[in-house]
Residue frames relative to the residue before (quaternion, step in Angstrom):
aa qw qx qy qz dx dy dz
M 1.0000 0.0000 0.0000 0.0000 0.00 0.00 0.00
A 0.3025 -0.7225 0.5931 0.1865 3.57 -0.95 0.92
R 0.0981 -0.8330 0.5446 -0.0031 3.58 -0.67 1.13
Y 0.0019 0.7585 -0.6516 -0.0079 3.52 -1.22 0.68
T 0.1224 -0.7854 0.6047 0.0503 3.57 -0.82 1.01
L 0.3907 -0.7264 0.5183 0.2261 3.55 -0.65 1.10
T 0.4335 -0.6408 0.5589 0.2986 3.54 -1.13 0.66
R 0.6788 -0.4703 0.3498 0.4424 3.57 -1.25 0.22
T 0.6525 0.5102 -0.3116 0.4658 3.59 1.00 -0.80
E 0.6592 0.4996 -0.3129 0.4669 3.58 0.93 -0.87
S 0.6393 0.5244 -0.3300 0.4553 3.59 0.96 -0.81
A 0.6507 0.5068 -0.3144 0.4700 3.58 0.98 -0.84
T 0.6260 0.5384 -0.3345 0.4542 3.58 1.05 -0.74
V 0.6474 0.5081 -0.3197 0.4696 3.59 0.94 -0.87
G 0.6531 0.5094 -0.3108 0.4662 3.59 0.95 -0.84
D 0.6457 0.5236 -0.3171 0.4564 3.56 1.00 -0.80
I 0.6246 0.5280 -0.3381 0.4655 3.60 0.99 -0.79
A 0.6657 0.5033 -0.3008 0.4616 3.58 0.91 -0.94
D 0.6594 0.5079 -0.3104 0.4591 3.58 0.95 -0.86
R 0.6761 0.4846 -0.3015 0.4660 3.57 0.91 -0.86
F 0.6182 0.5367 -0.3483 0.4565 3.56 1.05 -0.69
L 0.6877 0.4723 -0.2886 0.4698 3.59 0.86 -0.90
A 0.6310 0.5323 -0.3336 0.4552 3.59 1.06 -0.70
A 0.6810 0.4852 -0.2809 0.4710 3.58 1.14 -0.61
H 0.7312 0.3390 -0.2118 0.5527 3.58 1.28 -0.11
Q 0.4345 -0.7284 0.4675 0.2492 3.55 -0.66 1.10
T 0.7837 0.0959 -0.0531 0.6114 3.57 1.06 -0.71
W 0.3860 -0.7143 0.5387 0.2247 3.55 -1.15 0.68
D 0.0902 0.7668 -0.6251 0.1143 3.54 -0.64 1.20
P 0.3075 -0.8018 0.4773 0.1863 3.61 0.00 1.25
L 0.6574 0.5190 -0.3249 0.4392 3.57 0.93 -0.82
R 0.6826 0.4746 -0.2766 0.4820 3.57 0.98 -0.88
D 0.7821 0.3978 -0.1722 0.4477 3.56 0.92 -0.95
A 0.3973 0.7620 -0.4584 0.2265 3.61 1.25 -0.10
D 0.6472 0.5139 -0.3352 0.4524 3.61 0.93 -0.80
E 0.6696 0.4950 -0.2997 0.4656 3.57 0.99 -0.82
V 0.5946 0.5520 -0.3608 0.4601 3.58 1.08 -0.68
R 0.6227 0.5459 -0.3377 0.4475 3.58 1.00 -0.80
A 0.6563 0.4981 -0.3151 0.4710 3.59 0.96 -0.79
W 0.6729 0.4943 -0.2951 0.4645 3.58 0.97 -0.85
S 0.5702 0.6047 -0.3910 0.3954 3.61 1.13 -0.47
E 0.5409 0.6135 -0.4022 0.4114 3.59 1.23 -0.29
E 0.6346 0.5274 -0.3299 0.4586 3.58 1.25 -0.30
L 0.4325 0.6995 -0.4680 0.3235 3.60 1.23 -0.11
P 0.6322 -0.5284 0.3851 0.4158 3.62 -1.09 0.54
V 0.5693 -0.6489 0.3862 0.3250 3.54 -0.89 0.98
G 0.6052 0.5868 -0.3594 0.4002 3.60 1.04 -0.69
V 0.7180 0.4244 -0.2622 0.4855 3.57 0.82 -0.94
R 0.6071 0.5437 -0.3631 0.4516 3.60 1.08 -0.59
K 0.6648 0.4905 -0.2994 0.4773 3.58 0.94 -0.87
F 0.6244 0.5433 -0.3302 0.4537 3.58 1.05 -0.79
L 0.6908 0.4714 -0.2809 0.4708 3.59 0.85 -0.96
A 0.6418 0.5225 -0.3263 0.4567 3.59 0.98 -0.81
A 0.6539 0.5024 -0.3097 0.4734 3.57 1.00 -0.82
G 0.6394 0.5299 -0.3211 0.4552 3.59 1.04 -0.75
R 0.6387 0.5127 -0.3171 0.4782 3.55 1.06 -0.76
T 0.6892 0.4811 -0.2861 0.4601 3.59 0.84 -0.97
G 0.7331 0.4208 -0.2267 0.4838 3.56 0.97 -0.87
E 0.3370 -0.7718 0.4692 0.2656 3.58 1.34 -0.07
D 0.0830 0.7955 -0.5873 0.1242 3.56 0.76 1.07
P 0.4688 -0.7104 0.4416 0.2836 3.63 -0.73 0.98
I 0.7942 0.0934 -0.0231 0.6000 3.59 1.04 -0.82
I 0.0529 -0.7958 0.6030 -0.0179 3.57 -0.77 1.08
S 0.0725 -0.8164 0.5729 -0.0014 3.58 -0.75 1.05
V 0.0387 -0.7544 0.6551 0.0143 3.54 -1.08 0.87
S 0.0556 -0.8267 0.5598 -0.0105 3.59 -0.63 1.11
N 0.7437 0.3748 -0.3361 0.4399 3.52 -1.42 0.29
L 0.2813 0.7442 -0.5427 0.2693 3.55 1.05 0.81
P 0.5400 -0.6518 0.4174 0.3306 3.60 -1.03 0.68
L 0.0932 -0.7543 0.6481 0.0482 3.52 -1.09 0.86
S 0.5901 -0.5731 0.4283 0.3740 3.55 -1.14 0.61
E 0.5076 -0.6640 0.4577 0.3032 3.58 -0.94 0.88
E 0.7572 0.2794 -0.1675 0.5662 3.57 1.12 -0.62
L 0.0105 0.8245 -0.5627 0.0593 3.55 0.63 1.18
V 0.4556 -0.7009 0.4790 0.2678 3.57 -0.81 1.03
P 0.6449 -0.5134 0.3787 0.4208 3.61 -1.19 0.37
T 0.6063 -0.5447 0.4294 0.3891 3.56 -1.18 0.55
P 0.3795 -0.7365 0.5048 0.2425 3.61 -0.66 1.02
P 0.4813 -0.6813 0.4728 0.2841 3.60 -1.12 0.62
G 0.8065 0.0003 -0.0280 0.5906 3.59 0.86 0.93
W 0.6041 -0.6010 0.3829 0.3566 3.55 -1.13 0.64
E 0.5791 0.5946 -0.3886 0.4001 3.61 1.09 -0.59
I 0.6576 0.4892 -0.3028 0.4864 3.58 1.02 -0.82
A 0.6309 0.5364 -0.3318 0.4519 3.57 0.97 -0.82
E 0.6572 0.5016 -0.3080 0.4707 3.57 0.98 -0.85
K 0.6727 0.5164 -0.2988 0.4376 3.58 0.87 -0.96
E 0.7605 0.3860 -0.1993 0.4826 3.57 0.94 -0.90
G 0.3852 -0.7354 0.4803 0.2832 3.59 1.25 -0.12
A 0.1747 0.8470 -0.4842 0.1329 3.55 1.01 0.87
A 0.8693 0.0581 -0.0599 0.4873 3.55 -1.10 0.88
I 0.0943 0.8251 -0.5461 0.1099 3.56 0.81 1.01
R 0.6259 0.5493 -0.3459 0.4323 3.60 0.92 -0.85
E 0.6615 0.5072 -0.3024 0.4623 3.57 0.99 -0.82
E 0.5969 0.5454 -0.3635 0.4627 3.59 1.11 -0.58
V 0.6391 0.5150 -0.3245 0.4701 3.58 0.99 -0.82
V 0.6380 0.5262 -0.3275 0.4570 3.59 0.91 -0.89
L 0.6665 0.4999 -0.3123 0.4565 3.60 0.86 -0.93
L 0.6953 0.4753 -0.2891 0.4552 3.60 0.86 -0.91
L 0.5773 0.5741 -0.3819 0.4374 3.59 1.09 -0.59
L 0.7130 0.4301 -0.2571 0.4903 3.58 0.85 -0.95
A 0.6481 0.5397 -0.3241 0.4286 3.57 0.91 -0.91
S 0.6463 0.5575 -0.3179 0.4129 3.58 1.05 -0.78
V 0.5800 0.5574 -0.3866 0.4511 3.59 1.22 -0.28
L 0.7110 0.4485 -0.2471 0.4819 3.58 1.07 -0.74
G 0.8023 -0.1480 0.1420 0.5606 3.58 1.01 -0.74
D 0.5799 -0.5668 0.4576 0.3647 3.53 -1.33 -0.35
P 0.3705 -0.7372 0.5159 0.2306 3.63 -0.55 1.09
F 0.0222 0.7808 -0.6237 0.0301 3.57 -1.13 0.72
G 0.2190 -0.7808 0.5712 0.1272 3.57 -1.27 0.23
W 0.4440 -0.6687 0.5354 0.2627 3.52 -1.41 -0.09
A 0.5326 -0.6544 0.4353 0.3140 3.57 -0.92 0.90
N 0.7737 0.3478 -0.1744 0.5001 3.60 1.03 -0.77
Q 0.6426 0.4735 -0.3404 0.4969 3.60 1.17 0.50
Q 0.8340 -0.1090 0.0083 0.5408 3.57 -0.69 1.17
N 0.6875 -0.5458 0.2817 0.3874 3.52 0.81 1.14
G 0.6629 -0.5433 0.3064 0.4140 3.59 1.06 0.72
R 0.3693 0.7468 -0.4829 0.2698 3.60 1.18 0.43
L 0.4788 -0.6660 0.4974 0.2826 3.55 -1.18 0.65
V 0.7596 0.2026 -0.1183 0.6067 3.57 1.12 -0.72
H 0.2307 -0.7988 0.5470 0.0971 3.56 -0.73 1.11
D 0.3335 -0.6854 0.6012 0.2397 3.52 -1.32 0.42
V 0.1479 -0.7703 0.6175 0.0587 3.56 -0.87 1.02
C 0.3170 0.7162 -0.5522 0.2857 3.54 -0.32 1.30
P 0.5709 -0.6175 0.4051 0.3587 3.61 -1.06 0.65
A 0.1375 -0.7862 0.5999 0.0552 3.55 -1.13 0.73
K 0.5175 -0.6429 0.4688 0.3147 3.56 -0.97 0.87
G 0.7805 0.3009 -0.2555 0.4848 3.52 -1.00 0.91
K 0.7304 0.3750 -0.2298 0.5225 3.59 1.25 -0.25
E 0.2586 0.8162 -0.4858 0.1758 3.57 1.26 0.37
N 0.7857 0.3125 -0.1518 0.5118 3.59 1.00 -0.78
S 0.4212 0.7041 -0.4712 0.3238 3.58 1.22 0.33
L 0.4465 -0.6550 0.5295 0.3021 3.56 -1.29 0.30
T 0.5057 0.5988 -0.4459 0.4323 3.56 0.79 1.12
S 0.6650 -0.5080 0.3643 0.4087 3.57 -1.29 0.16
A 0.5865 0.5696 -0.3737 0.4381 3.61 1.26 -0.16
S 0.5409 0.6359 -0.3940 0.3845 3.57 1.28 -0.13
S 0.1534 -0.7796 0.5986 0.1020 3.55 -1.33 0.12
K 0.7656 0.3621 -0.1874 0.4977 3.58 0.92 -0.90
A 0.6432 0.4426 -0.3220 0.5355 3.57 1.32 0.00
Q 0.4633 -0.6730 0.5016 0.2842 3.55 -0.95 0.90
L 0.2785 -0.7168 0.6088 0.1949 3.56 -0.93 0.87
A 0.3401 -0.7730 0.5009 0.1896 3.56 -0.35 1.26
L 0.6316 -0.5222 0.4091 0.4014 3.54 -1.23 0.47
H 0.1149 0.8194 -0.5446 0.1370 3.54 -0.77 1.01
T 0.4386 -0.5898 0.6030 0.3100 3.49 -1.38 0.38
E 0.4656 -0.6820 0.4802 0.2960 3.59 -0.82 0.93
D 0.8438 0.0039 -0.0431 0.5349 3.57 -0.89 1.05
V 0.0250 0.8738 -0.4840 0.0406 3.53 1.01 0.96
F 0.6439 0.6009 -0.3076 0.3602 3.57 1.12 -0.68
H 0.7574 0.4287 -0.1849 0.4565 3.58 1.15 -0.53
A 0.5130 -0.6565 0.4656 0.2984 3.57 -1.00 0.86
C 0.7245 0.3903 -0.2308 0.5191 3.58 1.19 -0.50
R 0.2238 0.7690 -0.5578 0.2178 3.58 1.04 0.74
G 0.6565 -0.5631 0.3389 0.3702 3.57 -1.20 0.50
D 0.4706 -0.6209 0.5452 0.3095 3.52 -1.30 0.48
Y 0.7875 0.1344 -0.0607 0.5985 3.56 1.18 -0.64
V 0.1727 -0.7052 0.6706 0.1524 3.52 -1.34 0.47
A 0.1487 -0.8059 0.5710 0.0483 3.59 -0.72 1.10
L 0.0484 -0.7864 0.6158 -0.0074 3.56 -0.94 0.98
L 0.0832 -0.7740 0.6270 0.0299 3.56 -0.84 1.02
C 0.2955 -0.7783 0.5327 0.1525 3.56 -0.66 1.12
L 0.1705 -0.7738 0.6043 0.0835 3.55 -0.86 1.02
R 0.7944 -0.0496 0.0791 0.6001 3.56 1.07 -0.77
N 0.1666 0.7788 -0.5899 0.1330 3.60 -0.94 0.91
P 0.0096 0.8652 -0.5013 0.0073 3.61 0.70 1.05
D 0.7029 0.4547 -0.2624 0.4800 3.58 1.14 -0.55
R 0.3802 -0.7568 0.4550 0.2751 3.56 1.35 0.15
V 0.1088 0.7924 -0.5783 0.1611 3.52 0.79 1.10
G 0.3182 -0.7957 0.4915 0.1550 3.56 -0.73 1.05
T 0.2958 -0.6702 0.6453 0.2167 3.51 -1.29 0.57
T 0.2566 -0.7744 0.5582 0.1514 3.59 -0.69 1.03
V 0.0501 -0.7967 0.6016 -0.0289 3.55 -0.94 0.97
A 0.0537 0.8035 -0.5897 0.0609 3.58 -0.96 0.84
G 0.1606 -0.7453 0.6387 0.1041 3.51 -1.20 0.69
L 0.4244 -0.7101 0.5123 0.2307 3.55 -1.27 0.33
D 0.2235 -0.7433 0.6180 0.1248 3.55 -0.82 1.04
V 0.2371 -0.8268 0.4927 0.1319 3.56 0.02 1.31
L 0.5689 0.6113 -0.3883 0.3898 3.58 1.15 -0.46
T 0.6776 0.4757 -0.2971 0.4757 3.59 1.17 -0.45
L 0.5587 0.5808 -0.3989 0.4375 3.59 1.27 -0.04
P 0.5171 -0.6065 0.4887 0.3549 3.59 -1.00 0.67
E 0.5987 -0.6110 0.3768 0.3553 3.56 -0.98 0.85
E 0.6611 0.5162 -0.3232 0.4381 3.58 0.94 -0.80
V 0.6276 0.5178 -0.3312 0.4778 3.59 1.12 -0.64
R 0.6465 0.5225 -0.3188 0.4555 3.55 0.92 -0.91
K 0.6480 0.5253 -0.3331 0.4395 3.61 0.92 -0.83
V 0.6356 0.5150 -0.3322 0.4695 3.58 1.03 -0.73
L 0.6744 0.5036 -0.2957 0.4518 3.58 0.92 -0.91
E 0.6579 0.5069 -0.3045 0.4663 3.59 1.19 -0.44
Q 0.6353 0.5310 -0.3232 0.4583 3.59 1.26 -0.07
N 0.5367 -0.6379 0.4543 0.3142 3.59 -1.17 0.61
R 0.3219 0.7593 -0.4853 0.2904 3.53 0.52 1.28
F 0.6584 0.4932 -0.2844 0.4924 3.57 1.27 0.37
R 0.2749 -0.7546 0.5789 0.1408 3.55 -1.14 0.76
F 0.1647 -0.7915 0.5872 0.0395 3.56 -0.97 0.97
F 0.1393 -0.8273 0.5441 0.0070 3.54 -0.64 1.24
P 0.5717 -0.5641 0.4509 0.3895 3.62 -1.18 0.44
D 0.4008 -0.7013 0.5266 0.2650 3.58 -0.99 0.77
D 0.7094 -0.5163 0.2978 0.3763 3.55 -1.29 0.35
S 0.5580 0.6001 -0.4092 0.4014 3.63 1.19 -0.21
H 0.6178 0.4867 -0.3432 0.5134 3.57 1.27 -0.32
E 0.2327 -0.8454 0.4716 0.0932 3.51 -0.09 1.36
T 0.0998 0.7971 -0.5811 0.1304 3.52 0.45 1.26
A 0.5449 -0.6114 0.4558 0.3486 3.55 -1.13 0.62
P 0.5843 -0.5692 0.4295 0.3874 3.62 -1.07 0.62
Q 0.3357 -0.7521 0.5355 0.1869 3.58 -0.99 0.82
Y 0.1011 -0.8024 0.5880 0.0158 3.55 -0.93 0.98
A 0.0481 -0.7633 0.6433 0.0352 3.54 -1.21 0.59
G 0.8352 0.0122 -0.0441 0.5481 3.58 -0.64 1.09
G 0.6893 -0.4912 0.2682 0.4601 3.54 1.12 0.70
Q 0.6488 0.5020 -0.3136 0.4782 3.59 1.29 -0.05
L 0.5043 -0.6394 0.4889 0.3127 3.56 -1.06 0.80
V 0.3625 -0.7346 0.5344 0.2084 3.57 -0.81 1.03
A 0.4515 -0.6896 0.4965 0.2723 3.58 -0.80 1.00
R 0.6599 -0.5323 0.3484 0.3998 3.55 -1.15 0.66
G 0.6786 0.5299 -0.2947 0.4146 3.57 0.93 -0.91
E 0.7100 0.4121 -0.2581 0.5093 3.59 1.25 -0.24
R 0.5244 0.6555 -0.4084 0.3586 3.58 1.25 0.00
E 0.7306 -0.4083 0.3013 0.4568 3.55 -1.32 0.13
H 0.1489 0.7807 -0.5869 0.1543 3.54 -0.91 0.94
E 0.3888 -0.6629 0.5680 0.2945 3.53 -1.34 0.06
T 0.2284 -0.7357 0.6186 0.1547 3.55 -1.17 0.65
A 0.2141 0.7685 -0.5658 0.2086 3.55 -0.67 1.11
S 0.6014 -0.5502 0.4302 0.3879 3.56 -1.30 -0.29
V 0.5377 -0.6017 0.4846 0.3378 3.55 -1.30 0.39
L 0.7585 0.2271 -0.1282 0.5973 3.58 1.05 -0.80
F 0.1014 0.7901 -0.5948 0.1081 3.58 -0.98 0.83
G 0.6782 0.5073 -0.3498 0.4004 3.57 -1.27 0.22
P 0.8421 -0.1579 0.1014 0.5057 3.59 -1.16 -0.60
S 0.4722 -0.7110 0.4445 0.2719 3.58 -0.77 1.01
D 0.6961 0.4755 -0.2834 0.4573 3.59 1.07 -0.69
A 0.7837 0.0612 -0.0395 0.6169 3.59 1.22 -0.39
P 0.0644 -0.8617 0.5025 0.0293 3.59 0.52 1.17
Y 0.4750 -0.6300 0.5363 0.2998 3.51 -1.32 0.45
L 0.3656 -0.7523 0.5297 0.1405 3.53 -1.31 0.51
R 0.0096 -0.7662 0.6424 -0.0171 3.54 -1.12 0.82
M 0.2856 0.7794 -0.4873 0.2712 3.57 -0.23 1.26
D 0.1419 0.7294 -0.6641 0.0831 3.54 -1.11 0.79
E 0.3819 -0.7747 0.4510 0.2252 3.55 -0.23 1.29
D 0.6913 0.4811 -0.2832 0.4588 3.60 1.05 -0.70
F 0.8117 0.2427 -0.0956 0.5226 3.59 1.09 -0.65
T 0.6006 0.4624 -0.3858 0.5260 3.55 1.18 0.69
S 0.0651 0.7934 -0.6034 0.0463 3.57 -0.96 0.80
P 0.5268 -0.6073 0.4720 0.3619 3.60 -1.15 0.49
L 0.6279 -0.4880 0.4159 0.4411 3.55 -1.23 0.23
P 0.6256 -0.5749 0.3625 0.3831 3.60 -0.99 0.75
G 0.8370 0.2029 -0.1660 0.4803 3.55 -0.88 1.00
D 0.5698 0.5915 -0.3887 0.4176 3.60 1.25 -0.09
L 0.1709 -0.8340 0.5198 0.0706 3.56 0.14 1.30
E 0.6150 0.5463 -0.3517 0.4468 3.60 1.07 -0.65
A 0.6627 0.4855 -0.2979 0.4861 3.57 0.98 -0.84
E 0.6166 0.5462 -0.3399 0.4538 3.59 1.05 -0.73
A 0.6714 0.4897 -0.2936 0.4725 3.58 0.94 -0.88
A 0.6514 0.5140 -0.3157 0.4603 3.60 0.99 -0.81
M 0.6461 0.5120 -0.3137 0.4711 3.57 1.01 -0.81
R 0.6422 0.5233 -0.3193 0.4602 3.57 0.99 -0.82
Q 0.6639 0.4921 -0.3092 0.4706 3.59 0.97 -0.82
C 0.6192 0.5339 -0.3315 0.4708 3.58 1.07 -0.74
A 0.6677 0.5026 -0.3002 0.4597 3.59 0.90 -0.93
E 0.6497 0.5215 -0.3154 0.4544 3.57 1.00 -0.81
Q 0.6617 0.4933 -0.3155 0.4683 3.58 0.97 -0.79
L 0.6298 0.5252 -0.3354 0.4637 3.59 1.00 -0.76
A 0.6596 0.5054 -0.3090 0.4626 3.58 0.91 -0.90
G 0.6762 0.5117 -0.2934 0.4414 3.57 1.01 -0.79
S 0.7268 0.4099 -0.2350 0.4985 3.58 1.18 -0.52
A 0.4274 0.7394 -0.4443 0.2707 3.60 1.28 -0.06
E 0.1193 -0.7689 0.6260 0.0518 3.54 -1.13 0.80
R 0.4236 -0.6899 0.5282 0.2562 3.56 -1.21 0.58
V 0.0993 -0.7493 0.6524 0.0550 3.55 -0.99 0.92
V 0.1234 -0.8051 0.5789 0.0379 3.56 -0.42 1.23
L 0.2334 -0.7993 0.5435 0.1059 3.55 -0.41 1.26
S 0.2403 -0.7485 0.6047 0.1280 3.53 -1.10 0.82
P 0.6484 -0.5082 0.3717 0.4280 3.62 -1.13 0.45
G 0.7896 0.2657 -0.2269 0.5044 3.54 -0.89 0.99
E 0.6221 0.5088 -0.3493 0.4817 3.58 1.27 0.18
A 0.1239 -0.7686 0.6248 0.0588 3.55 -0.98 0.93
V 0.1036 -0.7727 0.6231 0.0625 3.54 -1.08 0.75
F 0.1743 -0.7681 0.6121 0.0708 3.54 -1.03 0.90
L 0.1499 -0.8161 0.5574 0.0286 3.55 -0.47 1.28
D 0.3822 -0.7039 0.5508 0.2348 3.56 -0.85 1.00
N 0.3134 -0.8114 0.4731 0.1397 3.55 -0.28 1.32
Y 0.6376 0.4971 -0.3286 0.4882 3.58 1.30 -0.06
Q 0.7540 0.3957 -0.2000 0.4846 3.58 1.22 -0.41
V 0.7962 0.1649 -0.0983 0.5738 3.59 1.08 -0.57
V 0.2787 -0.6958 0.6315 0.1985 3.51 -1.35 0.46
H 0.1519 -0.8062 0.5679 0.0659 3.57 -1.13 0.51
G 0.0718 -0.7728 0.6294 0.0387 3.52 -1.32 0.41
R 0.3550 -0.7307 0.5349 0.2320 3.59 -1.17 -0.48
D 0.5544 -0.6134 0.4647 0.3170 3.53 -1.18 0.74
L 0.5177 -0.5576 0.5347 0.3677 3.51 -1.38 0.19
F 0.1088 0.7782 -0.6179 0.0275 3.57 -1.19 0.50
T 0.4066 -0.6986 0.5362 0.2431 3.55 -1.28 0.36
P 0.2626 -0.7939 0.5265 0.1537 3.62 -0.37 1.16
R 0.3559 -0.7316 0.5445 0.2039 3.55 -1.21 0.59
Y 0.2200 -0.7988 0.5194 0.2090 3.58 1.20 -0.58
D 0.4961 0.6496 -0.4284 0.3852 3.55 1.04 0.84
G 0.6550 -0.5302 0.3069 0.4422 3.58 1.24 0.34
T 0.6842 0.4759 -0.2900 0.4705 3.60 1.26 -0.03
D 0.4444 0.7229 -0.4429 0.2894 3.62 1.24 0.02
R 0.7100 -0.4375 0.3581 0.4198 3.52 -1.38 0.30
W 0.0404 0.7891 -0.6078 0.0791 3.56 -0.99 0.95
L 0.0036 -0.7882 0.6140 -0.0431 3.53 -0.77 1.12
K 0.2736 -0.6686 0.6483 0.2404 3.51 -1.38 0.28
R 0.0816 -0.8221 0.5634 -0.0088 3.57 -0.94 0.90
T 0.0972 0.7551 -0.6481 0.0186 3.53 -1.18 0.63
S 0.2961 -0.7197 0.5928 0.2071 3.56 -1.28 0.34
M 0.1423 -0.7995 0.5807 0.0582 3.56 -1.13 0.68
V 0.2319 -0.7166 0.6360 0.1681 3.52 -1.25 0.59
R 0.5214 -0.6464 0.4585 0.3163 3.56 -1.10 0.65
D 0.7732 0.1429 -0.0933 0.6108 3.59 1.25 -0.36
L 0.3520 -0.7772 0.4856 0.1901 3.58 -0.33 1.27
R 0.5459 0.6254 -0.4089 0.3791 3.59 1.14 -0.41
R 0.5226 0.6189 -0.4204 0.4087 3.58 1.20 -0.36
T 0.6794 0.4637 -0.2987 0.4840 3.59 0.95 -0.81
Y 0.6054 0.5562 -0.3597 0.4412 3.58 1.04 -0.69
V 0.6463 0.5212 -0.3183 0.4575 3.58 0.99 -0.85
H 0.7039 0.4751 -0.2749 0.4508 3.59 0.91 -0.92
T 0.7347 0.4074 -0.2431 0.4849 3.59 1.00 -0.74
G 0.3622 -0.7304 0.4994 0.2931 3.58 1.17 -0.48
S 0.7274 0.3035 -0.2255 0.5726 3.58 1.23 0.44
R 0.5442 -0.5921 0.4641 0.3714 3.57 -1.26 0.22
S 0.3302 0.7462 -0.4980 0.2937 3.53 0.50 1.25
R 0.3662 -0.7139 0.5561 0.2167 3.55 -1.15 0.72
I 0.6485 0.5014 -0.3117 0.4805 3.58 1.28 -0.01
L 0.2419 -0.7733 0.5747 0.1150 3.55 -0.72 1.13
G 0.3966 -0.7084 0.5314 0.2418 3.54 -1.07 0.74
């Protein structure tokens, strides 16, 4: 992990930029203001800008920046992202996250995820404890590529910790392809796998002839698990939402071996308040520990956004100059 800790002066500077940005805008609209946030990010302390630029160029799998400013009177953890959106919770922290994220890439969102918001709230929600979404707590979030189903998924996933008193860990794993048998690697490099939207994408159930279409028959992409440079391939994997083509036992075995190796190499990253981590979505997969929420305003709370290294990718997919993918 590449780490950078802001000095007290640098942290105050970042907070001042965020405060001045909000003072210059009567209302905070991340989608409307994202381009302007990118321009303001040029005012960030030169040390952290150079660090982030070097991490992008060097393709560091995990990039951490700590001692970021948090509001002294941070509101209680909301009981779900819907409440956070309604109350406009932790807006200053959203600006801070986007300032840093804009150095690495261009933030974007999804029309069917958290109401099309550019910055998401990650916090436990009652009734969703066992869901396969970031609102869960008692269900293990398996290691996954963020938004594995889409060709325009993010190059990075950014997480800013606002509160984590129980030290809930984010699990992160990369794949050492050199330890995979050559025959397994060759299978993973072939278009023999299907990638489905995860449950956080709130699409309506699909029906055909009045019957609910099973997940395995719904819209998906077919592609390979490994792709890109042959000497250091990129990774696309979500054990819960990736499956081999029907009847392909060789692909099923290769996927199982890949998942086992990822699980065996997983490490825990415990984020502290004021720490942001940027995960290379092409090189590492991530998940989350189990925990027991209290719903008393003190539970784990993160801000999250995804970024692409070239925003024109989203323009091509949407057919418009939009940061929101359908």
